[in-house]
PDB file with SEQRES, HELIX, SHEET and CRYST1 records, atoms N, CA, C and O in Angstrom:
SEQRES   1 A   87  MET ARG PRO SER ALA ARG ILE PRO SER ILE LEU ALA GLY          
SEQRES   2 A   87  LEU ALA LEU ALA VAL GLY GLY ALA VAL VAL ALA ALA PRO          
SEQRES   3 A   87  SER ALA GLN ALA ASP ALA LYS ALA CYS GLU GLN TYR VAL          
SEQRES   4 A   87  ALA GLN HIS SER PRO GLU ALA ALA ASP GLY ALA ALA GLU          
SEQRES   5 A   87  ALA CYS TYR GLU GLY ARG ILE GLY ASN GLN THR SER CYS          
SEQRES   6 A   87  VAL ALA SER LEU VAL ALA VAL GLY ALA GLY LYS ASP THR          
SEQRES   7 A   87  ALA ASN THR ALA CYS GLU ALA SER ARG                          
HELIX    1 AA1 PRO A    3  ALA A   24  1                                  22    
HELIX    2 AA2 ALA A   32  HIS A   42  1                                  11    
HELIX    3 AA3 PRO A   44  GLY A   49  5                                   6    
HELIX    4 AA4 ALA A   50  ARG A   58  1                                   9    
HELIX    5 AA5 GLN A   62  ALA A   71  1                                  10    
HELIX    6 AA6 LYS A   76  SER A   86  1                                  11    
CRYST1    1.000    1.000    1.000  90.00  90.00  90.00 P 1           1          
ATOM      1  N   MET A   1     -35.839  11.599  27.260  1.00  0.00           N  
ATOM      2  CA  MET A   1     -35.929  10.605  26.205  1.00  0.00           C  
ATOM      3  C   MET A   1     -36.588   9.357  26.787  1.00  0.00           C  
ATOM      4  O   MET A   1     -36.251   8.914  27.884  1.00  0.00           O  
ATOM      5  N   ARG A   2     -37.512   8.813  26.049  1.00  0.00           N  
ATOM      6  CA  ARG A   2     -38.211   7.617  26.492  1.00  0.00           C  
ATOM      7  C   ARG A   2     -37.271   6.413  26.466  1.00  0.00           C  
ATOM      8  O   ARG A   2     -36.399   6.338  25.601  1.00  0.00           O  
ATOM      9  N   PRO A   3     -37.431   5.463  27.405  1.00  0.00           N  
ATOM     10  CA  PRO A   3     -36.573   4.265  27.417  1.00  0.00           C  
ATOM     11  C   PRO A   3     -36.634   3.484  26.104  1.00  0.00           C  
ATOM     12  O   PRO A   3     -35.635   2.911  25.672  1.00  0.00           O  
ATOM     13  N   SER A   4     -37.810   3.464  25.472  1.00  0.00           N  
ATOM     14  CA  SER A   4     -37.931   2.709  24.220  1.00  0.00           C  
ATOM     15  C   SER A   4     -37.113   3.357  23.099  1.00  0.00           C  
ATOM     16  O   SER A   4     -36.676   2.661  22.183  1.00  0.00           O  
ATOM     17  N   ALA A   5     -36.903   4.651  23.153  1.00  0.00           N  
ATOM     18  CA  ALA A   5     -36.087   5.327  22.141  1.00  0.00           C  
ATOM     19  C   ALA A   5     -34.607   5.272  22.509  1.00  0.00           C  
ATOM     20  O   ALA A   5     -33.750   5.380  21.632  1.00  0.00           O  
ATOM     21  N   ARG A   6     -34.303   5.108  23.768  1.00  0.00           N  
ATOM     22  CA  ARG A   6     -32.919   5.079  24.235  1.00  0.00           C  
ATOM     23  C   ARG A   6     -32.208   3.793  23.814  1.00  0.00           C  
ATOM     24  O   ARG A   6     -31.028   3.829  23.465  1.00  0.00           O  
ATOM     25  N   ILE A   7     -32.896   2.680  23.842  1.00  0.00           N  
ATOM     26  CA  ILE A   7     -32.282   1.383  23.539  1.00  0.00           C  
ATOM     27  C   ILE A   7     -31.741   1.334  22.107  1.00  0.00           C  
ATOM     28  O   ILE A   7     -30.585   0.954  21.922  1.00  0.00           O  
ATOM     29  N   PRO A   8     -32.524   1.701  21.089  1.00  0.00           N  
ATOM     30  CA  PRO A   8     -31.957   1.690  19.735  1.00  0.00           C  
ATOM     31  C   PRO A   8     -30.773   2.656  19.582  1.00  0.00           C  
ATOM     32  O   PRO A   8     -29.830   2.375  18.843  1.00  0.00           O  
ATOM     33  N   SER A   9     -30.828   3.778  20.278  1.00  0.00           N  
ATOM     34  CA  SER A   9     -29.718   4.733  20.210  1.00  0.00           C  
ATOM     35  C   SER A   9     -28.448   4.134  20.796  1.00  0.00           C  
ATOM     36  O   SER A   9     -27.362   4.290  20.237  1.00  0.00           O  
ATOM     37  N   ILE A  10     -28.588   3.459  21.907  1.00  0.00           N  
ATOM     38  CA  ILE A  10     -27.436   2.823  22.548  1.00  0.00           C  
ATOM     39  C   ILE A  10     -26.874   1.723  21.650  1.00  0.00           C  
ATOM     40  O   ILE A  10     -25.660   1.620  21.476  1.00  0.00           O  
ATOM     41  N   LEU A  11     -27.745   0.912  21.086  1.00  0.00           N  
ATOM     42  CA  LEU A  11     -27.303  -0.163  20.198  1.00  0.00           C  
ATOM     43  C   LEU A  11     -26.607   0.387  18.954  1.00  0.00           C  
ATOM     44  O   LEU A  11     -25.611  -0.173  18.498  1.00  0.00           O  
ATOM     45  N   ALA A  12     -27.127   1.470  18.414  1.00  0.00           N  
ATOM     46  CA  ALA A  12     -26.501   2.077  17.235  1.00  0.00           C  
ATOM     47  C   ALA A  12     -25.120   2.612  17.590  1.00  0.00           C  
ATOM     48  O   ALA A  12     -24.175   2.460  16.816  1.00  0.00           O  
ATOM     49  N   GLY A  13     -25.001   3.235  18.755  1.00  0.00           N  
ATOM     50  CA  GLY A  13     -23.706   3.742  19.207  1.00  0.00           C  
ATOM     51  C   GLY A  13     -22.703   2.626  19.405  1.00  0.00           C  
ATOM     52  O   GLY A  13     -21.539   2.764  19.029  1.00  0.00           O  
ATOM     53  N   LEU A  14     -23.138   1.521  19.991  1.00  0.00           N  
ATOM     54  CA  LEU A  14     -22.251   0.372  20.176  1.00  0.00           C  
ATOM     55  C   LEU A  14     -21.811  -0.219  18.841  1.00  0.00           C  
ATOM     56  O   LEU A  14     -20.645  -0.576  18.667  1.00  0.00           O  
ATOM     57  N   ALA A  15     -22.736  -0.319  17.912  1.00  0.00           N  
ATOM     58  CA  ALA A  15     -22.399  -0.870  16.596  1.00  0.00           C  
ATOM     59  C   ALA A  15     -21.361   0.000  15.900  1.00  0.00           C  
ATOM     60  O   ALA A  15     -20.434  -0.518  15.276  1.00  0.00           O  
ATOM     61  N   LEU A  16     -21.508   1.312  16.002  1.00  0.00           N  
ATOM     62  CA  LEU A  16     -20.523   2.208  15.391  1.00  0.00           C  
ATOM     63  C   LEU A  16     -19.168   2.093  16.076  1.00  0.00           C  
ATOM     64  O   LEU A  16     -18.132   2.109  15.412  1.00  0.00           O  
ATOM     65  N   ALA A  17     -19.173   1.978  17.391  1.00  0.00           N  
ATOM     66  CA  ALA A  17     -17.910   1.866  18.129  1.00  0.00           C  
ATOM     67  C   ALA A  17     -17.184   0.571  17.779  1.00  0.00           C  
ATOM     68  O   ALA A  17     -15.975   0.583  17.545  1.00  0.00           O  
ATOM     69  N   VAL A  18     -17.903  -0.532  17.741  1.00  0.00           N  
ATOM     70  CA  VAL A  18     -17.297  -1.819  17.421  1.00  0.00           C  
ATOM     71  C   VAL A  18     -16.835  -1.841  15.971  1.00  0.00           C  
ATOM     72  O   VAL A  18     -15.744  -2.329  15.676  1.00  0.00           O  
ATOM     73  N   GLY A  19     -17.639  -1.327  15.082  1.00  0.00           N  
ATOM     74  CA  GLY A  19     -17.256  -1.270  13.672  1.00  0.00           C  
ATOM     75  C   GLY A  19     -16.020  -0.422  13.456  1.00  0.00           C  
ATOM     76  O   GLY A  19     -15.157  -0.773  12.652  1.00  0.00           O  
ATOM     77  N   GLY A  20     -15.927   0.685  14.161  1.00  0.00           N  
ATOM     78  CA  GLY A  20     -14.758   1.548  14.064  1.00  0.00           C  
ATOM     79  C   GLY A  20     -13.515   0.863  14.575  1.00  0.00           C  
ATOM     80  O   GLY A  20     -12.436   1.039  14.008  1.00  0.00           O  
ATOM     81  N   ALA A  21     -13.640   0.082  15.637  1.00  0.00           N  
ATOM     82  CA  ALA A  21     -12.487  -0.632  16.195  1.00  0.00           C  
ATOM     83  C   ALA A  21     -12.008  -1.698  15.220  1.00  0.00           C  
ATOM     84  O   ALA A  21     -10.804  -1.917  15.093  1.00  0.00           O  
ATOM     85  N   VAL A  22     -12.920  -2.359  14.536  1.00  0.00           N  
ATOM     86  CA  VAL A  22     -12.542  -3.388  13.580  1.00  0.00           C  
ATOM     87  C   VAL A  22     -11.835  -2.765  12.380  1.00  0.00           C  
ATOM     88  O   VAL A  22     -10.847  -3.309  11.888  1.00  0.00           O  
ATOM     89  N   VAL A  23     -12.333  -1.640  11.916  1.00  0.00           N  
ATOM     90  CA  VAL A  23     -11.729  -0.971  10.771  1.00  0.00           C  
ATOM     91  C   VAL A  23     -10.352  -0.419  11.125  1.00  0.00           C  
ATOM     92  O   VAL A  23      -9.441  -0.453  10.299  1.00  0.00           O  
ATOM     93  N   ALA A  24     -10.193   0.090  12.351  1.00  0.00           N  
ATOM     94  CA  ALA A  24      -8.934   0.710  12.759  1.00  0.00           C  
ATOM     95  C   ALA A  24      -7.860  -0.306  13.142  1.00  0.00           C  
ATOM     96  O   ALA A  24      -6.678   0.035  13.186  1.00  0.00           O  
ATOM     97  N   ALA A  25      -8.251  -1.539  13.418  1.00  0.00           N  
ATOM     98  CA  ALA A  25      -7.282  -2.557  13.838  1.00  0.00           C  
ATOM     99  C   ALA A  25      -6.367  -2.924  12.667  1.00  0.00           C  
ATOM    100  O   ALA A  25      -6.848  -3.133  11.554  1.00  0.00           O  
ATOM    101  N   PRO A  26      -5.066  -3.003  12.904  1.00  0.00           N  
ATOM    102  CA  PRO A  26      -4.148  -3.376  11.828  1.00  0.00           C  
ATOM    103  C   PRO A  26      -4.269  -4.856  11.488  1.00  0.00           C  
ATOM    104  O   PRO A  26      -4.672  -5.670  12.320  1.00  0.00           O  
ATOM    105  N   SER A  27      -3.924  -5.179  10.284  1.00  0.00           N  
ATOM    106  CA  SER A  27      -3.954  -6.566   9.863  1.00  0.00           C  
ATOM    107  C   SER A  27      -2.781  -7.303  10.491  1.00  0.00           C  
ATOM    108  O   SER A  27      -1.630  -6.897  10.329  1.00  0.00           O  
ATOM    109  N   ALA A  28      -3.066  -8.373  11.200  1.00  0.00           N  
ATOM    110  CA  ALA A  28      -2.011  -9.118  11.875  1.00  0.00           C  
ATOM    111  C   ALA A  28      -1.786 -10.466  11.202  1.00  0.00           C  
ATOM    112  O   ALA A  28      -1.395 -11.441  11.846  1.00  0.00           O  
ATOM    113  N   GLN A  29      -2.030 -10.503   9.948  1.00  0.00           N  
ATOM    114  CA  GLN A  29      -1.911 -11.747   9.207  1.00  0.00           C  
ATOM    115  C   GLN A  29      -0.436 -12.108   8.988  1.00  0.00           C  
ATOM    116  O   GLN A  29       0.320 -11.323   8.416  1.00  0.00           O  
ATOM    117  N   ALA A  30      -0.046 -13.255   9.427  1.00  0.00           N  
ATOM    118  CA  ALA A  30       1.325 -13.716   9.189  1.00  0.00           C  
ATOM    119  C   ALA A  30       1.457 -14.104   7.726  1.00  0.00           C  
ATOM    120  O   ALA A  30       0.492 -14.555   7.107  1.00  0.00           O  
ATOM    121  N   ASP A  31       2.638 -13.932   7.180  1.00  0.00           N  
ATOM    122  CA  ASP A  31       2.799 -14.145   5.752  1.00  0.00           C  
ATOM    123  C   ASP A  31       4.041 -14.982   5.454  1.00  0.00           C  
ATOM    124  O   ASP A  31       5.112 -14.444   5.172  1.00  0.00           O  
ATOM    125  N   ALA A  32       3.889 -16.281   5.519  1.00  0.00           N  
ATOM    126  CA  ALA A  32       4.997 -17.184   5.223  1.00  0.00           C  
ATOM    127  C   ALA A  32       5.416 -17.069   3.760  1.00  0.00           C  
ATOM    128  O   ALA A  32       6.588 -17.264   3.439  1.00  0.00           O  
ATOM    129  N   LYS A  33       4.476 -16.756   2.873  1.00  0.00           N  
ATOM    130  CA  LYS A  33       4.803 -16.620   1.447  1.00  0.00           C  
ATOM    131  C   LYS A  33       5.769 -15.463   1.217  1.00  0.00           C  
ATOM    132  O   LYS A  33       6.674 -15.570   0.390  1.00  0.00           O  
ATOM    133  N   ALA A  34       5.587 -14.362   1.938  1.00  0.00           N  
ATOM    134  CA  ALA A  34       6.500 -13.223   1.809  1.00  0.00           C  
ATOM    135  C   ALA A  34       7.904 -13.633   2.239  1.00  0.00           C  
ATOM    136  O   ALA A  34       8.892 -13.230   1.625  1.00  0.00           O  
ATOM    137  N   CYS A  35       7.984 -14.427   3.285  1.00  0.00           N  
ATOM    138  CA  CYS A  35       9.264 -14.946   3.768  1.00  0.00           C  
ATOM    139  C   CYS A  35       9.917 -15.807   2.688  1.00  0.00           C  
ATOM    140  O   CYS A  35      11.094 -15.629   2.372  1.00  0.00           O  
ATOM    141  N   GLU A  36       9.158 -16.728   2.129  1.00  0.00           N  
ATOM    142  CA  GLU A  36       9.685 -17.627   1.096  1.00  0.00           C  
ATOM    143  C   GLU A  36      10.146 -16.847  -0.137  1.00  0.00           C  
ATOM    144  O   GLU A  36      11.189 -17.155  -0.713  1.00  0.00           O  
ATOM    145  N   GLN A  37       9.377 -15.846  -0.538  1.00  0.00           N  
ATOM    146  CA  GLN A  37       9.741 -15.039  -1.700  1.00  0.00           C  
ATOM    147  C   GLN A  37      11.012 -14.246  -1.433  1.00  0.00           C  
ATOM    148  O   GLN A  37      11.852 -14.098  -2.320  1.00  0.00           O  
ATOM    149  N   TYR A  38      11.155 -13.735  -0.209  1.00  0.00           N  
ATOM    150  CA  TYR A  38      12.363 -12.984   0.134  1.00  0.00           C  
ATOM    151  C   TYR A  38      13.586 -13.891   0.036  1.00  0.00           C  
ATOM    152  O   TYR A  38      14.623 -13.496  -0.497  1.00  0.00           O  
ATOM    153  N   VAL A  39      13.455 -15.103   0.552  1.00  0.00           N  
ATOM    154  CA  VAL A  39      14.566 -16.055   0.491  1.00  0.00           C  
ATOM    155  C   VAL A  39      14.894 -16.385  -0.964  1.00  0.00           C  
ATOM    156  O   VAL A  39      16.066 -16.415  -1.342  1.00  0.00           O  
ATOM    157  N   ALA A  40      13.874 -16.631  -1.779  1.00  0.00           N  
ATOM    158  CA  ALA A  40      14.093 -16.976  -3.189  1.00  0.00           C  
ATOM    159  C   ALA A  40      14.810 -15.852  -3.934  1.00  0.00           C  
ATOM    160  O   ALA A  40      15.636 -16.119  -4.806  1.00  0.00           O  
ATOM    161  N   GLN A  41      14.506 -14.605  -3.601  1.00  0.00           N  
ATOM    162  CA  GLN A  41      15.130 -13.472  -4.279  1.00  0.00           C  
ATOM    163  C   GLN A  41      16.542 -13.195  -3.777  1.00  0.00           C  
ATOM    164  O   GLN A  41      17.422 -12.846  -4.564  1.00  0.00           O  
ATOM    165  N   HIS A  42      16.765 -13.346  -2.472  1.00  0.00           N  
ATOM    166  CA  HIS A  42      18.038 -12.922  -1.893  1.00  0.00           C  
ATOM    167  C   HIS A  42      19.009 -14.058  -1.588  1.00  0.00           C  
ATOM    168  O   HIS A  42      20.197 -13.825  -1.370  1.00  0.00           O  
ATOM    169  N   SER A  43      18.506 -15.266  -1.574  1.00  0.00           N  
ATOM    170  CA  SER A  43      19.364 -16.418  -1.288  1.00  0.00           C  
ATOM    171  C   SER A  43      18.772 -17.654  -1.952  1.00  0.00           C  
ATOM    172  O   SER A  43      18.293 -18.557  -1.265  1.00  0.00           O  
ATOM    173  N   PRO A  44      18.802 -17.704  -3.298  1.00  0.00           N  
ATOM    174  CA  PRO A  44      18.143 -18.787  -4.032  1.00  0.00           C  
ATOM    175  C   PRO A  44      18.596 -20.186  -3.631  1.00  0.00           C  
ATOM    176  O   PRO A  44      17.822 -21.139  -3.725  1.00  0.00           O  
ATOM    177  N   GLU A  45      19.843 -20.315  -3.185  1.00  0.00           N  
ATOM    178  CA  GLU A  45      20.332 -21.639  -2.786  1.00  0.00           C  
ATOM    179  C   GLU A  45      19.602 -22.178  -1.554  1.00  0.00           C  
ATOM    180  O   GLU A  45      19.632 -23.381  -1.295  1.00  0.00           O  
ATOM    181  N   ALA A  46      18.958 -21.311  -0.807  1.00  0.00           N  
ATOM    182  CA  ALA A  46      18.243 -21.739   0.399  1.00  0.00           C  
ATOM    183  C   ALA A  46      16.742 -21.884   0.168  1.00  0.00           C  
ATOM    184  O   ALA A  46      16.002 -22.185   1.105  1.00  0.00           O  
ATOM    185  N   ALA A  47      16.288 -21.677  -1.055  1.00  0.00           N  
ATOM    186  CA  ALA A  47      14.850 -21.670  -1.344  1.00  0.00           C  
ATOM    187  C   ALA A  47      14.175 -23.011  -1.051  1.00  0.00           C  
ATOM    188  O   ALA A  47      13.003 -23.044  -0.674  1.00  0.00           O  
ATOM    189  N   ASP A  48      14.904 -24.115  -1.220  1.00  0.00           N  
ATOM    190  CA  ASP A  48      14.289 -25.427  -0.984  1.00  0.00           C  
ATOM    191  C   ASP A  48      13.875 -25.627   0.475  1.00  0.00           C  
ATOM    192  O   ASP A  48      12.871 -26.289   0.737  1.00  0.00           O  
ATOM    193  N   GLY A  49      14.605 -25.085   1.404  1.00  0.00           N  
ATOM    194  CA  GLY A  49      14.272 -25.252   2.821  1.00  0.00           C  
ATOM    195  C   GLY A  49      13.472 -24.113   3.404  1.00  0.00           C  
ATOM    196  O   GLY A  49      13.206 -24.089   4.606  1.00  0.00           O  
ATOM    197  N   ALA A  50      13.081 -23.157   2.559  1.00  0.00           N  
ATOM    198  CA  ALA A  50      12.421 -21.954   3.061  1.00  0.00           C  
ATOM    199  C   ALA A  50      11.010 -22.191   3.575  1.00  0.00           C  
ATOM    200  O   ALA A  50      10.609 -21.568   4.558  1.00  0.00           O  
ATOM    201  N   ALA A  51      10.250 -23.068   2.944  1.00  0.00           N  
ATOM    202  CA  ALA A  51       8.850 -23.252   3.339  1.00  0.00           C  
ATOM    203  C   ALA A  51       8.734 -23.688   4.798  1.00  0.00           C  
ATOM    204  O   ALA A  51       7.952 -23.119   5.559  1.00  0.00           O  
ATOM    205  N   GLU A  52       9.494 -24.673   5.177  1.00  0.00           N  
ATOM    206  CA  GLU A  52       9.429 -25.169   6.553  1.00  0.00           C  
ATOM    207  C   GLU A  52       9.943 -24.123   7.538  1.00  0.00           C  
ATOM    208  O   GLU A  52       9.348 -23.911   8.594  1.00  0.00           O  
ATOM    209  N   ALA A  53      11.046 -23.473   7.189  1.00  0.00           N  
ATOM    210  CA  ALA A  53      11.618 -22.447   8.069  1.00  0.00           C  
ATOM    211  C   ALA A  53      10.649 -21.280   8.234  1.00  0.00           C  
ATOM    212  O   ALA A  53      10.455 -20.783   9.344  1.00  0.00           O  
ATOM    213  N   CYS A  54      10.048 -20.845   7.141  1.00  0.00           N  
ATOM    214  CA  CYS A  54       9.120 -19.713   7.201  1.00  0.00           C  
ATOM    215  C   CYS A  54       7.857 -20.060   7.978  1.00  0.00           C  
ATOM    216  O   CYS A  54       7.260 -19.192   8.615  1.00  0.00           O  
ATOM    217  N   TYR A  55       7.449 -21.316   7.928  1.00  0.00           N  
ATOM    218  CA  TYR A  55       6.323 -21.750   8.752  1.00  0.00           C  
ATOM    219  C   TYR A  55       6.669 -21.582  10.231  1.00  0.00           C  
ATOM    220  O   TYR A  55       5.839 -21.132  11.021  1.00  0.00           O  
ATOM    221  N   GLU A  56       7.891 -21.944  10.599  1.00  0.00           N  
ATOM    222  CA  GLU A  56       8.324 -21.770  11.987  1.00  0.00           C  
ATOM    223  C   GLU A  56       8.239 -20.298  12.391  1.00  0.00           C  
ATOM    224  O   GLU A  56       7.804 -19.973  13.496  1.00  0.00           O  
ATOM    225  N   GLY A  57       8.655 -19.421  11.493  1.00  0.00           N  
ATOM    226  CA  GLY A  57       8.563 -17.994  11.771  1.00  0.00           C  
ATOM    227  C   GLY A  57       7.134 -17.523  11.897  1.00  0.00           C  
ATOM    228  O   GLY A  57       6.824 -16.680  12.738  1.00  0.00           O  
ATOM    229  N   ARG A  58       6.262 -18.063  11.067  1.00  0.00           N  
ATOM    230  CA  ARG A  58       4.851 -17.664  11.088  1.00  0.00           C  
ATOM    231  C   ARG A  58       4.181 -18.030  12.401  1.00  0.00           C  
ATOM    232  O   ARG A  58       3.325 -17.290  12.886  1.00  0.00           O  
ATOM    233  N   ILE A  59       4.559 -19.165  12.984  1.00  0.00           N  
ATOM    234  CA  ILE A  59       3.934 -19.569  14.243  1.00  0.00           C  
ATOM    235  C   ILE A  59       4.634 -18.953  15.448  1.00  0.00           C  
ATOM    236  O   ILE A  59       4.278 -19.238  16.591  1.00  0.00           O  
ATOM    237  N   GLY A  60       5.639 -18.101  15.188  1.00  0.00           N  
ATOM    238  CA  GLY A  60       6.250 -17.352  16.272  1.00  0.00           C  
ATOM    239  C   GLY A  60       7.612 -17.830  16.720  1.00  0.00           C  
ATOM    240  O   GLY A  60       8.185 -17.257  17.647  1.00  0.00           O  
ATOM    241  N   ASN A  61       8.146 -18.856  16.098  1.00  0.00           N  
ATOM    242  CA  ASN A  61       9.447 -19.380  16.496  1.00  0.00           C  
ATOM    243  C   ASN A  61      10.529 -18.776  15.598  1.00  0.00           C  
ATOM    244  O   ASN A  61      11.047 -19.436  14.697  1.00  0.00           O  
ATOM    245  N   GLN A  62      10.857 -17.514  15.861  1.00  0.00           N  
ATOM    246  CA  GLN A  62      11.812 -16.785  15.025  1.00  0.00           C  
ATOM    247  C   GLN A  62      13.208 -17.400  15.092  1.00  0.00           C  
ATOM    248  O   GLN A  62      13.917 -17.436  14.087  1.00  0.00           O  
ATOM    249  N   THR A  63      13.603 -17.879  16.256  1.00  0.00           N  
ATOM    250  CA  THR A  63      14.935 -18.469  16.417  1.00  0.00           C  
ATOM    251  C   THR A  63      15.092 -19.692  15.522  1.00  0.00           C  
ATOM    252  O   THR A  63      16.116 -19.850  14.857  1.00  0.00           O  
ATOM    253  N   SER A  64      14.088 -20.551  15.503  1.00  0.00           N  
ATOM    254  CA  SER A  64      14.133 -21.746  14.665  1.00  0.00           C  
ATOM    255  C   SER A  64      14.094 -21.379  13.182  1.00  0.00           C  
ATOM    256  O   SER A  64      14.764 -22.006  12.361  1.00  0.00           O  
ATOM    257  N   CYS A  65      13.310 -20.370  12.852  1.00  0.00           N  
ATOM    258  CA  CYS A  65      13.220 -19.914  11.465  1.00  0.00           C  
ATOM    259  C   CYS A  65      14.593 -19.477  10.965  1.00  0.00           C  
ATOM    260  O   CYS A  65      15.045 -19.914   9.907  1.00  0.00           O  
ATOM    261  N   VAL A  66      15.246 -18.618  11.728  1.00  0.00           N  
ATOM    262  CA  VAL A  66      16.564 -18.107  11.326  1.00  0.00           C  
ATOM    263  C   VAL A  66      17.577 -19.247  11.255  1.00  0.00           C  
ATOM    264  O   VAL A  66      18.321 -19.359  10.281  1.00  0.00           O  
ATOM    265  N   ALA A  67      17.606 -20.087  12.278  1.00  0.00           N  
ATOM    266  CA  ALA A  67      18.566 -21.198  12.307  1.00  0.00           C  
ATOM    267  C   ALA A  67      18.358 -22.143  11.129  1.00  0.00           C  
ATOM    268  O   ALA A  67      19.327 -22.610  10.529  1.00  0.00           O  
ATOM    269  N   SER A  68      17.116 -22.423  10.798  1.00  0.00           N  
ATOM    270  CA  SER A  68      16.819 -23.327   9.676  1.00  0.00           C  
ATOM    271  C   SER A  68      17.260 -22.729   8.346  1.00  0.00           C  
ATOM    272  O   SER A  68      17.817 -23.432   7.503  1.00  0.00           O  
ATOM    273  N   LEU A  69      17.015 -21.443   8.156  1.00  0.00           N  
ATOM    274  CA  LEU A  69      17.425 -20.799   6.901  1.00  0.00           C  
ATOM    275  C   LEU A  69      18.941 -20.729   6.786  1.00  0.00           C  
ATOM    276  O   LEU A  69      19.492 -20.952   5.708  1.00  0.00           O  
ATOM    277  N   VAL A  70      19.615 -20.423   7.879  1.00  0.00           N  
ATOM    278  CA  VAL A  70      21.079 -20.383   7.859  1.00  0.00           C  
ATOM    279  C   VAL A  70      21.631 -21.780   7.563  1.00  0.00           C  
ATOM    280  O   VAL A  70      22.617 -21.924   6.840  1.00  0.00           O  
ATOM    281  N   ALA A  71      20.989 -22.801   8.124  1.00  0.00           N  
ATOM    282  CA  ALA A  71      21.444 -24.180   7.919  1.00  0.00           C  
ATOM    283  C   ALA A  71      21.336 -24.620   6.458  1.00  0.00           C  
ATOM    284  O   ALA A  71      22.122 -25.454   6.008  1.00  0.00           O  
ATOM    285  N   VAL A  72      20.378 -24.073   5.718  1.00  0.00           N  
ATOM    286  CA  VAL A  72      20.232 -24.461   4.312  1.00  0.00           C  
ATOM    287  C   VAL A  72      20.944 -23.501   3.361  1.00  0.00           C  
ATOM    288  O   VAL A  72      20.806 -23.617   2.143  1.00  0.00           O  
ATOM    289  N   GLY A  73      21.706 -22.554   3.911  1.00  0.00           N  
ATOM    290  CA  GLY A  73      22.563 -21.732   3.069  1.00  0.00           C  
ATOM    291  C   GLY A  73      22.260 -20.258   2.977  1.00  0.00           C  
ATOM    292  O   GLY A  73      22.952 -19.543   2.253  1.00  0.00           O  
ATOM    293  N   ALA A  74      21.254 -19.772   3.680  1.00  0.00           N  
ATOM    294  CA  ALA A  74      20.962 -18.339   3.648  1.00  0.00           C  
ATOM    295  C   ALA A  74      21.911 -17.602   4.585  1.00  0.00           C  
ATOM    296  O   ALA A  74      22.351 -18.155   5.593  1.00  0.00           O  
ATOM    297  N   GLY A  75      22.221 -16.373   4.255  1.00  0.00           N  
ATOM    298  CA  GLY A  75      23.027 -15.553   5.146  1.00  0.00           C  
ATOM    299  C   GLY A  75      22.200 -15.149   6.367  1.00  0.00           C  
ATOM    300  O   GLY A  75      20.970 -15.157   6.320  1.00  0.00           O  
ATOM    301  N   LYS A  76      22.867 -14.804   7.437  1.00  0.00           N  
ATOM    302  CA  LYS A  76      22.161 -14.459   8.676  1.00  0.00           C  
ATOM    303  C   LYS A  76      21.253 -13.242   8.492  1.00  0.00           C  
ATOM    304  O   LYS A  76      20.129 -13.231   8.994  1.00  0.00           O  
ATOM    305  N   ASP A  77      21.730 -12.214   7.773  1.00  0.00           N  
ATOM    306  CA  ASP A  77      20.895 -11.029   7.547  1.00  0.00           C  
ATOM    307  C   ASP A  77      19.670 -11.358   6.705  1.00  0.00           C  
ATOM    308  O   ASP A  77      18.566 -10.895   6.990  1.00  0.00           O  
ATOM    309  N   THR A  78      19.875 -12.162   5.667  1.00  0.00           N  
ATOM    310  CA  THR A  78      18.760 -12.581   4.817  1.00  0.00           C  
ATOM    311  C   THR A  78      17.755 -13.387   5.629  1.00  0.00           C  
ATOM    312  O   THR A  78      16.547 -13.178   5.517  1.00  0.00           O  
ATOM    313  N   ALA A  79      18.253 -14.305   6.442  1.00  0.00           N  
ATOM    314  CA  ALA A  79      17.379 -15.141   7.270  1.00  0.00           C  
ATOM    315  C   ALA A  79      16.585 -14.292   8.258  1.00  0.00           C  
ATOM    316  O   ALA A  79      15.382 -14.496   8.427  1.00  0.00           O  
ATOM    317  N   ASN A  80      17.249 -13.347   8.906  1.00  0.00           N  
ATOM    318  CA  ASN A  80      16.547 -12.479   9.866  1.00  0.00           C  
ATOM    319  C   ASN A  80      15.439 -11.685   9.196  1.00  0.00           C  
ATOM    320  O   ASN A  80      14.323 -11.612   9.711  1.00  0.00           O  
ATOM    321  N   THR A  81      15.745 -11.089   8.045  1.00  0.00           N  
ATOM    322  CA  THR A  81      14.753 -10.276   7.353  1.00  0.00           C  
ATOM    323  C   THR A  81      13.586 -11.134   6.847  1.00  0.00           C  
ATOM    324  O   THR A  81      12.427 -10.729   6.940  1.00  0.00           O  
ATOM    325  N   ALA A  82      13.895 -12.309   6.317  1.00  0.00           N  
ATOM    326  CA  ALA A  82      12.842 -13.202   5.822  1.00  0.00           C  
ATOM    327  C   ALA A  82      11.947 -13.646   6.961  1.00  0.00           C  
ATOM    328  O   ALA A  82      10.724 -13.670   6.820  1.00  0.00           O  
ATOM    329  N   CYS A  83      12.540 -13.997   8.083  1.00  0.00           N  
ATOM    330  CA  CYS A  83      11.740 -14.455   9.226  1.00  0.00           C  
ATOM    331  C   CYS A  83      10.901 -13.320   9.805  1.00  0.00           C  
ATOM    332  O   CYS A  83       9.798 -13.554  10.300  1.00  0.00           O  
ATOM    333  N   GLU A  84      11.409 -12.110   9.749  1.00  0.00           N  
ATOM    334  CA  GLU A  84      10.608 -10.945  10.168  1.00  0.00           C  
ATOM    335  C   GLU A  84       9.384 -10.812   9.279  1.00  0.00           C  
ATOM    336  O   GLU A  84       8.301 -10.474   9.755  1.00  0.00           O  
ATOM    337  N   ALA A  85       9.552 -11.078   7.986  1.00  0.00           N  
ATOM    338  CA  ALA A  85       8.438 -10.965   7.032  1.00  0.00           C  
ATOM    339  C   ALA A  85       7.370 -12.017   7.302  1.00  0.00           C  
ATOM    340  O   ALA A  85       6.210 -11.828   6.936  1.00  0.00           O  
ATOM    341  N   SER A  86       7.744 -13.113   7.933  1.00  0.00           N  
ATOM    342  CA  SER A  86       6.771 -14.184   8.172  1.00  0.00           C  
ATOM    343  C   SER A  86       5.875 -13.898   9.371  1.00  0.00           C  
ATOM    344  O   SER A  86       4.853 -14.561   9.547  1.00  0.00           O  
ATOM    345  N   ARG A  87       6.238 -12.938  10.185  1.00  0.00           N  
ATOM    346  CA  ARG A  87       5.438 -12.616  11.387  1.00  0.00           C  
ATOM    347  C   ARG A  87       4.204 -11.861  11.060  1.00  0.00           C  
ATOM    348  O   ARG A  87       3.433 -11.520  11.956  1.00  0.00           O  
TER     349      ARG A  87                                                      
END                                                                             
C-alpha cells in the first residue's frame, strides 16, 4: 500500500475508534433536579432545603448532602437515596 493511501486509512480508523468510544461512554451527568424531585415526593417537609443540599451532592459532597437533608426534616433513607440521585 502506498504511503499516500495509508494516511487516510489510518485517520479513518482513528475517527471510528474515537467516535465509538464517545458513543459507548456512559452519561456522567449529575442531576440535582432528580435529587430535589425525590425529596419533594418522599419528604415534602424538607423540599425547601433540598436545592442547596442536592447541589452539595452534585459536586461530590455526599456527607454534606445527607446531613443537610436530614437537618431540614428528611429521613436518613430518603436523604441517602436523594443524594445518590444527585451524583
